[in-house]
N, C-alpha and C positions, 0 to 999 in steps of 0.2 A: 520649523513649524509649530504651531500651537498644540499643547498636549492634548486637548480635548479630541484632536482627530486621531488619537492613537490609544484610544481604549481598548481597541481589540487585541493589542499587543502587550497589554499590561496585566499581571496576575499578581494578587496578593501572596506572599511568602508562606501563608498557612494553608493555601489550596492544596489540595490533593494532586497527586501526579496523573491520576485518572481524569480530572477535570482539566488539567493542563494540555493534555493529548486532545481531548474534544475541542477545547479552544484552539489549538494548533491546527486542526483538521479545517477550521472554519478561517483559517488565516492564511491567504495566499504567501505571506512572507516567510513563514514556517520559523517564526521566532517570537518569543515573549521576553518581556523584560520582568522580572520579579522585584516586586518593591515591598515595603513595610511602612507602616504610619501612613498610608494614602499614596505617597509616590515619592519615596525615599529608595535609592537604587540598592538592591541586594546583589543581583546578577541577572544573568540572561539564561534563557533554556530554549532549546532547539528539538526538533523530533529525534535527532541523533543521540542528543543527552538521554532523552527517555528511552530510546530503544536499547542503549548500553545498559541503563538501569534494569529495564525490564530482563535482558539476557543474562543479568547477574541474579537473576530470581529474587529480585527485591519487590517489596509491597507497593502496590499501586494507590494504597491508602496513605503512602507516606508523604510528608510535605514537601512542596517544591524547593524550599530553601535546601533541602538535603541533596537534592540532584542538580541545581542550577550550577553554572559556571561563573566564579565570582571574580574572575579576571577581566571581566567586560571592558572593553575600550570604550572610554568616555571623555570629554572634554569639559572644562569649565569656562565660565563668562571670561571674554577677552581673548579666546582661542585664535590661532592663525588659520584662517580658513585654507590656504594654499597648503599648509602642512597637513592639516586635516584630510583634504581630499587625496593627498598623496598616500597618507596611511591607509585610507578606506580602499585605494586602488591597489597598493600592495598587499593588503591582507582579505581584499574581496569582502569588505563589510558594507552591508546595504544601511544600516542605522547606527547612528552614534548619538547617545544621550547627551545633553547638555545641563551640567549639574550646578546647582547653587550650593549655598551652606547646608552642611549636613546631609550632604548626597542627595539633595532634593533635586527630581528631574523638573526642569524647566522648559525644555523643547527637545525636539529631535531633528537631527540632520539627516536627510535622506539623499542616498546617492543618488539616484535617478532624477529627483526634483534638482539637486545641484549640477547635474551635469546637462540635463534635457530641457530642464523647466516644467517636467511633468513626471509623473510615476508611470511605470509601464513593468508589465510582467516579465519576468526573467525567462529567457528562451533556453531550454535544456539542452545540453550536449549530444553529440552522436553516441549510439550504443553499439558497440560491436558484438552483436548477439543476432541468432536466428530465432525467429516467433513461429511457434507452431500452436494453431488453436485446433483443439479436438472438437470436432463437430459430427461424430459420425453416430451420436446416440438416438434413440426414438424420442426422447423428451417427454415420456408418458407423465411426468408431473404437471404437464402444461395441457393435458387432454380438456377439451376437445380440439383446442387450436392445432395441435401436433398430428391431428388425424388429417388435415388438410394441408397444413404447411410444416416443414422441417424446423426444429426448435431453434436453428441459427437464424432463420428469417422472420421471427416473430417480431412485429414491430414495436418499438418504444418511440413514440411520436412519429416523426417523419422517417426514421432509420430503422434498420433492423438491428437486433441485438448484435449480431456478427460485425456490422459497420461500426457500431459504438465501440466495441472493443479495439478493432482496427485504428480507429481515429486517435486512440490514447497512445498509440506507439508513433504515429506520423511525425509528431514534433521532434522525435529523436532520430529523425533522418533514416528510419526504418522503411524500405519501399518495397520488401519482398516478404511474403508471408506464405507458411505452408499451412494448409487447412486439411485435416483429416475429415473425409466423408463417406458415409454409408447409407443410412436411412434416408431416403428420397433425395440421393445424389445428385440426380439428374436435374431437379428443381434448383438446387444450389448452384450448379454449374450454370444453367441457363440465366439465373437472376445476375451473376457476376459478368456473363458474357454481354448481357443487355446494359449492365450498369456501366461497363468499360472503364474501371477506375484509373487513376494515375499510377498506382501501385501495381505490384506483380503478384500473383497467387499461383501457387504450386500446389495442386490438389494430391492428397494421399487417398488413394481409394481402398475402403476397407470391403472385401466381398463377404465378411462375415463379421459380426461383433468383436472387437479387438481390445475393449475397455479403455481406461482413460491413457494408458501410454503404449499399448500393444502396437499401435500403427508407427509408432517412433522408431522401432526395429527397423523399417523401410528406408530411415535416413542414416543408418550406419555406414560410416565409410564415406557419406556424402557431404557431412558437415563437421568442420573442424574447430567450432568456437562454441562459446555457451548457447545453450537453448534457453528460451524462455517459453516455457510451456503453460497455456491456460486453457481452462474449459470455456465453453463457447456460451455459457450462461451466467458469466459474472463479469462485473466491471469493476476494477481495481483503481482508486484514486490514489496514486503513489508516484514518487520520483523514481522512474525505472532505471535512469542512469545510477542513482544512488543504490537501488538494489542490486544491480549487476557489480557496482563497485564493492558494496558489502560482501556479496557472494565470493569474489576474488580476494578480497583482503582478509576473510576469514578462512581461506584455504578450504572452502567447502565442495563437496561433489554433487550435492544437492542442498539448496536452499528452498524451504518451505515458506511460502509468504502466509504468515498467520494474523488474524484478526483477533483483537481483544474483546472479548465478549463477558459482560457482567450478568450474573444470574442471582436474582434476589428470591429466596424461597419465602412465601408469604405466611409462614406458620412457624413456630416453635419446633425447632429440631432437637430431639433427644439423643445424646451420646451415653452409651451403656458401657460397663466392664464385662470382662469374661464371665461374671457371674449374673449377669442380667440386671445389674443395679444401676440406677441413674448417677451418672457424674457430672452430667453437665446438660443444661437446657438453653441451647442458644435462640434467642427471639430474632425471626425474621434476618436469618444471616445472609450474607452476601459473598458470592464467590467470583474471583476474576479468572479467565480461562483464555488460552489461546488455541483459535480455532482454525484447523485448516481451511483455506478459501477455495483452494483448487488452482492456484498459480504456483509454479516453482521455477528455479533456475537450475538447469542441469549441465555438469561438464559432459561434452559427447562421449567420453570414455565409458560412462555408465550404460549406454546402449546395449553393450555386450552381455548385460546381464538380463536383457529382455530376451524371451524366448521367440523363436520364429513362429509367425502364424498362429499365435495363441492369446487367449483372452488373458488381459495381464493389466492390473490396475496401479497407478502411481504408489498407492500403500503396499502392494507386493513386490514392487522394485524397492522401496524402502526397506522392508522386512527381509528382502534378499541380500542388501548390502549393508545392512545396519552395522555388523561388527567388522567390515573391512573397508569401510569409507567414513568420509565425515559428512554428517549431514546436520545443517543447521536451520536456524529460524530468522526470519526477517518480520519483526512485529508491526503491524500498522493497527490504527484505531478502528473501532467498530463502525463509524460513519463512513470509513474509506472502503468499504467493502459492500457493493450492491450485488446482491444474488437475485438473478432474475429467473430462477429455474423451476419455480413453483408459483401458484397464483396468489398467495398472500405477499411472496417477496416481490412477484412481478408489479403488482400494484404499488407497492412501497417504492419500486424503482422509478416508476413513473413520476410519483409524488417527489422523490428525491432529485430528480433531474428536471423538475418543475414543467413537466410536459403535459 
């Protein structure tokens, strides 16, 4: 196919890792081809490559040529299409660059185009995990809406926040959800009774506030596989199958989904020594941080560390097992996290979802 159609998956080798992550977020195929001198192939880059780079505590201002995979499969003019399709099928490759002299990309072969005559979005696989949505809070950050409606039922377009969260899991063949409810619990129950969805909901009732993980104690001994835990005011754009796979491969007891955030201080920042003498003046510095989004993957064994009928946050659980369990991170880009839990972010959520 003509190269002009694939600008969205091509990035210059001098671009920063942070820029690549933003470009990947806007790219449904989740792959970039790194080039130099316009369109000469250097390698390929996936979100998995960037995730491994971040977890090794490397800089997000590094150039992508340091991160990319240089063994990218490609073909040259005169390729045998039958052989290429066999390799693409065996290695599960979606794109193959066709190179000319000097590794110049002439076009791309696209798997779905070759097989079906059209490009289609990949369907994710089934996830072996239980999903728990914590929806028992009062949602005071969204007053005055939440004086009338419970936070999980705040509308975003024609759906509630809670429905948007559930919809993200349905492609993974998850059809049973646990939802903790407390504040205005009857309204939430009634809403879903009238909605009568195709999926099943089991409600966990909080007779008093139990924090972000306190209600999970009621599932101890009732679930025997990974738990994906999420707050009811966030929407995470990520491959949930890859998230669970990462959790298992890393041998984590808890995996925190963390969003990359870049903070730029619009002033000169002074650094002093112990004598109060200026040693450095950084003009408008930028800092990259990984921020807890409120989504986790937990092994069911960690539920034993949650006290009975007590107010307990996820951070309390992490503190309690920090030195006896493995806690890991699953990084996502800033644009992959929508926080609809306060007014400013709620308005951004509507804009982001084009509603």
